[in-house]
N, C-alpha and C positions, 0 to 999 in steps of 0.2 A: 495518540489521539483517542479520546474516550468515546464510548458508544453514543452518549448523549450529544456530543459534538458532531459525530458523524450523521446522526439522525436529523440534525438541524440544517445540514448542507443541502443545497439544491442539486438538481440533476446535472447541470453543467459544471458546477463546482466539484461534484463527485467524479465526473469524467476527467477533469483536469487533475484532480488529486490522484486518481488511479494511474494516469499516464506518468505523473511525476514520480510516484512510488515505483512503478515498473522500471523507469529509467534508473532510479536510485539502486534498485536491487540488481540490475544488470551491471552497474558500476561496481557494486560490492562483490559480486561473483567474479568479475574480472580481476579485481584487486586481490581477492582471496586466492585465485588460481596462480597469480604471479608470485605473491608472497603472502603467507598467512596473515589475515587481519587480526587486530588486537582483540576484537570481540566478535567471533563468528556467529553468535546468537542473534546478531542484528539482522542477518539474512533471514532467519526464521521469523523474527518479529515483523520484518517488512512483508514477508509472504502472508502472515496472518492479518496484517493491516490491510493488504490488498483484498483479501477474502472478505473482510468486514465491509470494506468500501463497495465491493461488487455486490454483496448481499443487500446493502442499503440502496444501491442504485437499482437493483432488480425490484425491490419493494417500492421504491419511489416511482418507477415507470409503470408498475401494475396499478398503483393507486390513482 
């Protein structure tokens, strides 16, 4: 998800997206613990996406 797309999202959409990505990252971590996943960089990418979403949420609530 690009930064421009993230900035266009509303507060509720950001919260839903954060929850979905956190669920996704927990599934990835569990799958990686059981057997190595094909692309372990996806875990890092999801963490960074969550950080971007939380930053946008913080900016949206302050504005």
